[in-house]
C-alpha positions in Angstrom: 105.4 115.8 70.2 106.8 112.4 69.1 110.2 113.8 68.7 110.5 115.0 72.4 112.7 113.0 74.8 113.5 112.9 78.5 116.7 114.7 77.6 114.6 117.6 76.0 112.6 117.8 79.2 115.8 118.0 81.3 116.7 121.1 79.2 113.2 122.7 79.3 112.4 122.1 83.0 115.7 121.4 84.8 113.9 121.8 88.2 112.0 118.5 87.6 115.4 116.7 87.5 117.1 118.5 90.4 116.5 115.5 92.6 113.8 117.0 94.8 110.8 117.1 92.5 110.3 113.5 91.6 110.9 110.4 93.9 110.3 107.1 92.2 110.6 104.9 95.3 108.5 101.7 95.4 110.0 100.9 98.8 108.4 104.2 100.2 105.4 103.6 102.6 102.4 105.7 101.9 102.7 107.0 105.5 105.8 108.9 104.5 104.1 110.5 101.7 101.1 111.6 103.6 103.3 113.1 106.2 105.4 115.0 103.6 104.4 118.6 102.9 106.9 119.3 100.2 106.3 120.0 96.6 107.5 116.6 95.5 105.6 113.8 93.6 106.1 110.4 94.9 105.4 107.3 92.8 104.9 104.5 93.3 104.3 104.1 97.1 103.0 101.2 99.0 100.6 100.5 101.9 102.0 98.8 104.9 100.6 95.4 103.8 102.1 95.9 100.3 105.4 97.0 101.7 105.8 94.0 104.0 104.7 91.5 101.5 107.2 92.9 99.0 110.0 92.8 101.6 109.3 89.1 102.3 109.2 88.4 98.6 112.6 90.1 98.1 114.1 88.2 101.1 112.9 84.8 99.7 114.1 85.6 96.3 117.5 86.6 97.6 117.9 83.1 99.1 119.1 81.7 95.7 122.4 80.6 97.4 120.2 77.6 98.7 119.9 76.1 95.2 123.3 74.4 95.3 122.3 72.9 98.7 119.1 71.3 97.4 120.4 67.7 97.7 121.4 68.4 101.4 118.1 70.1 102.1 116.1 67.2 100.9 117.7 65.1 103.6 116.4 67.3 106.4 113.2 66.3 108.2 110.2 68.6 108.3 110.9 69.4 111.9 114.6 70.3 111.1 113.3 72.6 108.2 110.7 74.2 110.6 113.5 74.8 113.1 115.8 76.3 110.6 113.0 78.6 109.3 112.1 79.6 112.9 115.7 80.5 113.4 115.9 82.3 110.1 112.8 84.3 111.1 114.3 85.2 114.4 117.4 86.5 112.9 115.5 88.4 110.3 113.3 90.1 113.0 116.5 91.0 115.1 118.1 92.4 112.0 115.1 94.6 110.9 114.7 95.8 114.6 118.3 96.6 114.7 118.0 98.7 111.6 115.0 100.6 113.0 116.1 101.0 116.6 119.9 100.8 116.3 119.9 98.0 119.0 122.5 95.3 119.0 121.7 92.2 117.0 121.8 89.1 119.3 123.4 86.1 117.6 121.6 82.8 117.9 122.7 80.7 120.7 125.6 78.2 120.0 123.2 75.5 120.7 121.1 76.4 117.7 124.0 75.7 115.5 124.8 72.2 117.0 123.6 69.0 115.5 121.1 67.3 117.6 
């Protein structure tokens, strides 16, 4: 019926919209869905590789705050950029592990912040 809308469906089958029937969560791993025995329909879901690639993509995209620093960043050597990215990776790893295991995040040593 071309006149039917989602609002009509909400009236006709309210259980579909009760919050426990459909889960549109692109950040959900396939593993979670496979282990779920409920009546829900999950879409879309990601494999582990898709999930981690998407997470890395989001993290890099969210680094837009670096744009105003472009002039300064161009003055850094390749070694300095590599060291900065290594530190960034270490902090990201600690942060994610903290979220997963609820362990304290260890800040970088003060020496990592000093000019060499």
